[in-house]
GUDREN-800092 format. One record per residue (C-alpha): residue in one letter; x, y, z. Coordinates in steps of 0.02 Angstrom, whole numbers, padded with zeros to 5 digits, always signed. Layout:
aXYZ;...
This chain:
x-00109-00041-00758;x-00134+00067-00603;x-00035+00011-00442;x-00067+00057-00258;x+00084+00062-00138;x+00028+00057+00051;x+00182+00121+00155;x+00233+00221+00004;x+00341+00342+00111;x+00443+00207+00192;x+00609+00135+00125;x+00536-00021+00053;x+00375+00062-00013;x+00467+00204-00099;x+00593+00086-00179;x+00445-00021-00248;x+00354+00141-00312;x+00522+00185-00396;x+00531+00017-00475;x+00356+00019-00542;x+00381+00194-00620;x+00511+00116-00732;x+00382-00016-00795;x+00298+00031-00962;x+00139-00061-00915;x+00113+00047-00766;x+00018+00199-00803;x-00007+00259-00618;x+00066+00225-00444;x-00027+00280-00299;x+00081+00298-00151;x-00016+00287+00011;x+00027+00350+00186;x-00033+00467+00322;x+00102+00604+00300;x+00075+00710+00138;x+00247+00793+00158;x+00335+00628+00168;x+00237+00563+00017;x+00276+00719-00080;x+00460+00698-00044;x+00453+00519-00118;x+00355+00576-00263;x+00495+00710-00309;x+00634+00581-00278;x+00549+00466-00401;x+00530+00606-00524;x+00385+00529-00629;x+00214+00599-00678;x+00142+00424-00645;x+00163+00444-00457;x+00006+00503-00362;x-00001+00555-00181;x-00128+00468-00081;x-00148+00530+00098;x-00251+00399+00189;x-00292+00332+00371;x-00301+00151+00342;x-00411+00139+00502;x-00547+00221+00396;x-00614+00070+00306;x-00728+00148+00188;x-00604+00277+00126;x-00468+00138+00107;x-00594+00025+00010;x-00649+00174-00111;x-00465+00214-00140;x-00427+00026-00181;x-00568+00012-00305;x-00480+00138-00417;x-00333+00020-00440;x-00298-00150-00519;x-00151-00203-00405;x-00079-00169-00230;x+00079-00192-00134;x+00085-00182+00058;x+00250-00121+00130;x+00181-00084+00304;x+00278-00107+00468;x+00183-00243+00551;x+00054-00381+00539;x-00074-00279+00624;x-00076-00142+00482;x-00047-00277+00350;x-00199-00376+00402;x-00309-00225+00407;x-00269-00168+00238;x-00265-00348+00169;x-00453-00383+00236;x-00502-00218+00151;x-00415-00262-00009;x-00521-00423-00012;x-00682-00328+00012;x-00626-00199-00126;x-00577-00336-00252;x-00403-00275-00258;x-00262-00397-00291;x-00118-00376-00170;x+00061-00442-00124;x+00126-00407+00053;x+00308-00383+00080;x+00309-00424+00269;x+00417-00572+00303;x+00298-00672+00415;x+00112-00692+00377;x+00000-00791+00480;x-00177-00861+00453;x-00308-00769+00550;x-00363-00817+00677;x-00193-00890+00730;x-00210-00983+00897;x-00027-00947+00938;x-00018-00755+00902;x+00009-00643+01058;x-00018-00464+00977;x-00197-00466+01006;x-00247-00475+00825;
């Protein structure tokens, strides 16, 4: 199975990618982020040929969807609801099964949100 980790250069995302690299059923782990150097550092730390660096601006919807279509599952380890929502909506369009690590998740539209989502 191929897994995609958004926020792959962060503390949580890199730990998730490391854990996935130990799973025999995982053949490829795409770690996604904006900074190639940070992603390469995580790849070297994990030390597995399964890890693939995927530099991506999540604001580019089509590039995001095109990448997602290459994977079976995804993990969102993004810093806030705004980015998580954006990636989650794209994942739905791409048909990517995802799980989000953010501690609070609200339905959109949420009549009580104050962040302008």
